[in-house]
N, C-alpha and C positions, 0 to 999 in steps of 0.2 A: 766624647768624654763628658757626657751629660751628668749633672749633679755635682761636679767638682767646683769648689769655691775658688775664686781668684785670690791672689795674695791679699787684696783689700777686703775680702769677706763677701764680695758680691757674687751672686749665683742666680739661678732661676728656681722657682718653686717646682718640685717634681710633679705636682698634681695639676696646677693651673698654668705653669710656665711663666708666671709674672716675674719681673726682675726684683730680687730681694737682697737685703743685706743682713747677714747674721753676725752678731757680736755679743761678747760678754760686756755688760754695762754695770758700772759701779765698782767701788773699791773693796768694801767689806763683804757684803752679801751680794755677790755678782748675780745679775740676772742674765739669762740666755735670751736675747731679743732677736726676733725676726721681723724686720720692717720692710715695707714697700719702699721702692726708690722713687716713686712718683711724688713730687712736691705737692703740698696741699695749700689752697687759699685759706684765709681765716674762716670763711664760711664753711668750707669743706672740713676744716679742723673741728669746728663746733659740731657739725653733723656726725663726724666719725668718732668723736670722743665718747666713750662709755666707760663704766667702771671696769670692764674687762678688755677694753681696747685703748691703749695709750697713744699719745702723740709724742714724737721725739724730735729734738733739734739735731739736724744733720750738719755737723761742723766739718768743713773741708778747707784746706789751705792749698796754695799752689805747689807745695813740696811735701805735703802730708796726706795720708789716706783719709777718707771720710770716716768720722767717728760719730756715733750716736751719743747724745747728751740728754740727760733727764731734764724735762721741763718742770721746774718747781715754782712755787709762788714768787720767788725772787727773779725769775727769768724776765729779761727786758721785753717790754711790750713791742718795741721796734727792733726786734732781733733781725740782723742782716742775713742769717742763715736760712736754708730751706727747712721746712718742718714736714715730717713724714709720719704716717700712721703705722701702728703695728699691723703686720700682715694678717688679713682675714681671707683665707683661701676659699675660693668658690668651688674647688674640686674639678672644674672644667677647664680645658685649655683655653687661653685667651685667643689664640690663633690655632686653627686646625692644623695638625702636622701635614706636611706635604706627602702625598701618596706617590709611590714609585710608578713610573710609566710602564715598566715591565716587571715581571716576576723573576726573570732569570737574566 
């Protein structure tokens, strides 16, 4: 059942197979966001951030599913949550798919 999203929105990119999270973010003008699930260090965030690639705060609680939150100018500098980047697909599988041992 490849390509199906879990109840929390996590799935794998169909092209590169990286773990991703798809969610609508925002209240009025909702954005359809696809983000990588790998957390970034502050240095990686600075390197990944471009005008066309945003960084998101991944808020998760013990009894709630992970939610993406917009990082705005009022976002706390010492945020306790993981920060993830918008997915930038390489188009190549991260791991080569396993080949079958036999054809029949």
